[in-house]
C-alpha positions as CSV (number, residue, x, y, z in Angstrom):
1,X,0.3,-0.1,0.2
2,X,1.4,3.6,-0.8
3,X,1.8,5.8,2.1
4,X,-0.7,8.7,0.4
5,X,-3.4,5.8,0.7
6,X,-2.6,4.6,4.2
7,X,-2.7,8.4,5.5
8,X,-6.4,8.9,5.7
9,X,-6.8,5.4,7.5
10,X,-4.8,6.2,10.2
11,X,-6.1,9.9,10.6
12,X,-9.5,8.3,10.6
13,X,-8.8,5.4,13.0
14,X,-6.9,7.7,15.2
15,X,-9.8,10.1,15.3
16,X,-12.8,8.1,15.1
17,X,-11.4,5.7,18.3
18,X,-12.5,6.2,21.9
19,X,-9.1,4.7,22.9
20,X,-8.1,8.7,23.9
21,X,-9.1,9.8,27.5
22,X,-11.6,12.7,27.4
23,X,-10.1,14.9,29.6
24,X,-6.6,15.6,31.2
25,X,-8.5,15.2,34.4
26,X,-9.3,11.4,33.4
27,X,-5.6,11.3,32.2
28,X,-4.2,12.5,35.6
29,X,-6.6,9.8,37.5
30,X,-5.4,7.2,35.3
31,X,-1.9,7.8,35.9
32,X,-2.5,8.4,39.9
33,X,-4.3,5.0,39.6
34,X,-1.0,3.2,38.1
35,X,1.0,4.7,41.1
36,X,-1.8,3.2,43.4
37,X,-1.3,-0.2,41.5
38,X,2.8,0.0,41.7
39,X,2.3,0.3,45.6
40,X,3.6,-2.1,48.2
41,X,0.6,-4.0,49.9
42,X,0.9,-4.7,53.1
43,X,-1.8,-6.3,56.2
44,X,-1.2,-2.9,57.7
45,X,-0.8,-0.8,55.1
46,X,2.4,0.9,55.9
47,X,5.9,-0.6,56.7
48,X,8.2,-0.3,59.9
49,X,10.7,2.3,59.3
50,X,13.1,0.5,62.1
51,X,12.7,-2.5,59.9
52,X,14.3,-1.2,56.9
53,X,17.1,0.9,58.9
54,X,14.6,4.4,59.2
55,X,13.4,5.8,62.8
56,X,10.6,6.3,63.9
57,X,12.2,9.5,65.7
58,X,12.5,12.9,63.2
59,X,15.6,14.6,63.5
60,X,15.5,17.9,65.1
61,X,18.1,20.1,64.1
62,X,20.0,22.2,67.0
63,X,19.0,19.8,69.8
64,X,20.7,19.8,73.3
65,X,22.4,16.9,72.8
66,X,22.5,16.5,69.6
67,X,20.2,14.0,67.7
68,X,16.7,14.8,69.5
69,X,14.0,13.7,67.7
70,X,10.1,13.9,67.9
71,X,7.9,10.9,67.7
72,X,5.9,9.5,64.3
73,X,2.7,9.0,66.1
74,X,0.1,8.6,63.7
75,X,0.1,6.7,60.3
76,X,-2.5,7.2,57.8
77,X,-2.9,3.4,56.4
78,X,-1.7,3.0,53.1
79,X,-5.0,0.8,52.9
80,X,-6.7,3.5,52.7
81,X,-9.0,5.3,49.7
82,X,-6.6,5.9,46.8
83,X,-8.2,9.2,46.6
84,X,-7.3,9.9,50.4
85,X,-3.5,9.5,50.1
86,X,-3.1,11.9,47.2
87,X,-1.8,15.0,48.7
88,X,-4.3,17.9,47.0
89,X,-7.1,19.7,48.5
90,X,-9.0,18.5,45.0
91,X,-11.4,15.6,44.9
92,X,-11.4,14.4,48.5
93,X,-7.6,14.3,48.6
94,X,-5.4,14.4,51.8
95,X,-4.6,17.9,52.4
96,X,-9.2,17.8,52.1
97,X,-9.5,15.4,54.4
98,X,-7.1,17.4,56.9
99,X,-9.4,20.3,56.4
100,X,-12.2,17.6,57.4
101,X,-10.3,17.2,60.8
102,X,-10.0,20.9,61.4
103,X,-6.2,21.2,59.9
104,X,-5.1,23.7,57.2
105,X,-1.7,24.9,55.6
106,X,0.8,27.3,57.7
107,X,-0.3,31.1,58.0
108,X,-0.4,32.8,54.7
109,X,1.5,30.0,53.2
110,X,4.5,31.0,55.3
111,X,6.8,28.3,56.8
112,X,7.6,29.0,60.4
113,X,10.1,27.1,62.6
114,X,12.4,24.8,61.3
115,X,12.7,21.8,59.6
116,X,13.0,18.2,60.8
117,X,13.9,15.4,59.2
118,X,12.7,11.8,58.9
119,X,14.0,8.4,57.6
120,X,10.9,5.9,57.2
121,X,12.9,3.0,55.9
122,X,11.7,3.6,52.3
123,X,14.9,3.8,50.4
124,X,14.7,7.8,50.1
125,X,16.6,8.2,53.6
126,X,16.2,11.3,55.8
127,X,13.8,13.8,54.4
128,X,12.2,17.0,55.4
129,X,9.0,17.7,56.0
130,X,6.7,17.4,53.0
131,X,4.3,20.7,55.0
132,X,3.5,21.1,58.4
133,X,-0.5,21.7,59.1
134,X,-2.1,23.7,61.8
135,X,-4.9,23.5,63.8
136,X,-7.1,25.7,62.4
137,X,-9.4,27.4,64.9
138,X,-12.7,26.7,63.1
139,X,-11.1,29.0,60.6
140,X,-9.7,27.2,56.9
141,X,-8.0,30.3,56.0
142,X,-6.9,32.3,58.6
143,X,-7.0,30.1,61.8
144,X,-3.6,28.8,61.7
145,X,-2.1,32.4,61.8
146,X,-3.8,32.1,65.7
147,X,-1.9,28.7,66.1
148,X,0.9,30.1,65.3
149,X,0.5,33.0,67.8
150,X,-1.8,31.1,70.7
151,X,0.1,27.5,70.1
152,X,-2.1,24.6,69.5
153,X,-2.0,21.4,68.1
154,X,0.1,20.8,64.7
155,X,2.2,17.7,62.3
156,X,4.5,17.8,60.2
157,X,4.4,15.1,57.3
158,X,6.2,12.7,55.3
159,X,4.9,10.0,52.7
160,X,6.2,6.4,52.7
161,X,6.8,5.9,48.8
162,X,10.8,4.9,48.1
163,X,11.2,1.6,46.3
164,X,11.8,-0.3,49.4
165,X,8.5,0.3,50.7
166,X,6.1,2.4,48.6
167,X,3.2,1.5,50.6
168,X,1.6,5.6,50.4
169,X,1.4,5.6,54.2
170,X,1.4,9.1,55.7
171,X,3.6,9.7,58.9
172,X,2.8,12.2,60.8
173,X,4.5,13.5,64.0
174,X,2.0,15.6,66.3
175,X,3.2,17.8,68.4
176,X,1.1,20.1,70.7
177,X,2.9,23.2,71.5
178,X,2.7,26.6,73.7
179,X,2.3,30.0,72.3
180,X,4.7,31.8,70.4
181,X,5.3,33.9,73.4
182,X,6.5,31.0,75.0
183,X,9.1,29.6,72.3
184,X,6.7,27.2,70.8
185,X,8.2,25.0,73.1
186,X,6.1,21.2,73.5
187,X,3.2,21.1,76.3
188,X,3.2,18.8,79.2
189,X,2.3,15.2,77.7
190,X,2.0,17.5,74.2
191,X,3.4,14.2,72.0
192,X,0.8,11.8,73.1
193,X,-2.1,15.2,73.9
194,X,-1.5,15.7,70.1
195,X,-1.9,12.4,68.5
196,X,-5.0,11.8,70.9
197,X,-6.7,15.3,69.9
198,X,-6.2,14.6,66.0
199,X,-7.7,11.6,66.5
200,X,-10.9,12.9,68.4
201,X,-11.1,15.3,65.3
202,X,-11.0,12.4,63.2
203,X,-13.6,10.0,64.8
204,X,-15.8,12.6,65.1
205,X,-14.9,14.4,68.3
206,X,-17.7,13.2,70.3
207,X,-15.6,12.2,73.3
208,X,-11.9,12.9,74.6
209,X,-9.8,9.6,73.8
210,X,-8.6,8.7,77.1
211,X,-4.9,9.5,76.6
212,X,-3.9,8.3,80.0
213,X,-5.7,4.6,79.9
214,X,-5.2,3.5,76.1
215,X,-3.7,0.1,75.7
216,X,-2.8,-1.3,72.1
217,X,-5.4,-2.4,70.2
218,X,-8.0,0.8,71.2
219,X,-9.8,1.6,68.5
220,X,-11.9,4.7,67.9
221,X,-14.4,5.1,64.4
222,X,-16.3,8.1,63.5
223,X,-16.9,10.5,60.4
224,X,-16.0,14.1,59.4
225,X,-17.1,15.5,56.7
226,X,-15.5,18.8,54.2
227,X,-16.5,20.4,51.2
228,X,-19.1,17.5,50.3
229,X,-16.7,14.5,51.1
230,X,-17.7,12.7,54.0
231,X,-14.6,10.5,55.5
232,X,-14.9,7.8,57.9
233,X,-11.7,6.9,59.8
234,X,-11.3,3.9,61.9
235,X,-8.3,4.5,64.7
236,X,-6.2,1.6,65.5
237,X,-3.4,2.2,68.3
238,X,-0.4,-0.2,67.9
239,X,2.6,-0.7,69.8
240,X,6.0,-1.8,68.7
241,X,6.4,0.7,66.3
242,X,7.7,3.4,69.5
243,X,9.4,2.9,72.6
244,X,7.4,4.0,76.0
245,X,10.3,5.7,76.9
246,X,12.1,9.5,76.7
247,X,15.4,8.1,75.3
248,X,16.1,10.7,72.2
249,X,13.0,12.5,72.6
250,X,13.1,16.1,72.3
251,X,12.1,18.0,75.2
252,X,12.2,15.1,77.0
253,X,13.0,17.2,80.6
254,X,9.4,19.2,80.0
255,X,7.6,16.8,78.6
256,X,7.1,13.9,81.0
257,X,4.3,14.4,83.3
258,X,3.3,11.6,86.3
259,X,6.3,10.5,86.4
260,X,5.6,9.0,83.4
261,X,8.1,9.1,79.7
262,X,7.5,11.8,77.3
263,X,6.2,9.0,75.0
264,X,3.5,6.4,75.9
265,X,4.7,4.2,72.8
266,X,1.6,3.9,70.9
267,X,0.9,5.0,67.4
268,X,-2.5,5.7,65.9
269,X,-2.7,4.3,62.5
270,X,-6.0,5.4,61.0
271,X,-7.4,4.0,58.1
272,X,-9.6,6.2,55.9
273,X,-12.5,6.0,53.4
274,X,-14.7,8.8,51.6
275,X,-18.2,7.2,52.3
276,X,-19.8,10.4,50.3
277,X,-19.1,12.5,47.6
278,X,-20.6,15.7,46.2
279,X,-22.8,15.6,43.5
280,X,-20.8,15.1,40.2
281,X,-17.4,14.0,41.9
282,X,-15.4,11.0,40.7
283,X,-16.2,7.9,43.0
284,X,-14.0,7.0,45.9
285,X,-13.8,3.4,44.6
286,X,-15.6,0.9,42.6
287,X,-17.1,3.2,40.1
288,X,-14.0,5.8,40.1
289,X,-11.4,3.0,39.9
290,X,-13.1,1.1,37.3
291,X,-12.9,4.1,35.3
292,X,-9.2,5.0,35.9
293,X,-8.7,1.5,34.8
294,X,-11.1,1.8,31.5
295,X,-9.1,5.2,30.5
296,X,-6.1,3.6,31.0
297,X,-6.8,0.7,28.9
298,X,-7.7,2.7,26.0
299,X,-4.5,4.7,26.4
300,X,-2.7,2.2,26.4
301,X,-4.7,0.8,22.9
302,X,-4.2,4.1,21.3
303,X,-0.7,4.3,22.0
304,X,-0.4,0.6,20.5
305,X,-2.1,1.8,17.6
306,X,-0.3,4.9,16.9
307,X,2.7,2.5,17.1
308,X,1.4,0.2,14.9
309,X,0.4,2.9,12.4
310,X,4.0,4.9,12.2
311,X,5.5,1.4,11.9
312,X,3.4,0.6,8.7
313,X,4.1,3.8,7.3
314,X,7.4,3.0,7.8
315,X,7.8,-0.1,5.8
316,X,5.8,1.3,3.1
């Protein structure tokens, strides 16, 4: 067949096929789904950093003695809905979930304080925090400015996504701090309290989490809502990740109370699922994932079609 005769056929096939994604949003969803499919699946939804040469304490610069850190005391499981694990305020993503917990980005987008690093044992080594989220005092726009001045709950976070442990889990270092006038020192028992206040918010905030009576296996479940997305969170307290100790913990002199160590050794693992979405929004599971898969399949077919056509063109 002559090339001139083949060209209209190629154009017709590519133009008429439904192989291409109908929007950039679909293509982005497909790519996110592929990334999700590449994740390491585990029963827990995370890999212990310690098992892979990492640490469950961050690295805080300028401490005395040197090398102190803060506990990674909350983990969002990689077994949560894929949409929740996307670091975005769109489509029910992580930033929208945190807004449902009354946490938002830093005051006017300005980063305050020093960066902390964490090694999640995923092959990425020690990385600075992705960002700092602060309690927003029920004002998602300017409330974190109040937290900066008045103090309160905040957390840093990292994503376990390296080649050695690509679970997609989000590791968080939560702590409750004093006002700026007091140097933002950590409150007495501020690591355990910050963890539990966050869990209380995530599970509906109906009852306070009993910090001093918690044991491994304690579970709390509830729902939160923001921007039309409803999140169902199950928080399970696990041991074996952190030590019940003050060793190596930043502010180890002032945080312990009642003769107890600075941290109780428990980590709150959150599994989060979207149970309701705004009208017209992509479904969080089932249909949305199936749609993303079909988009991916169509895109693969389109690429194969074009490559085959080019090969035929070359042969002719």
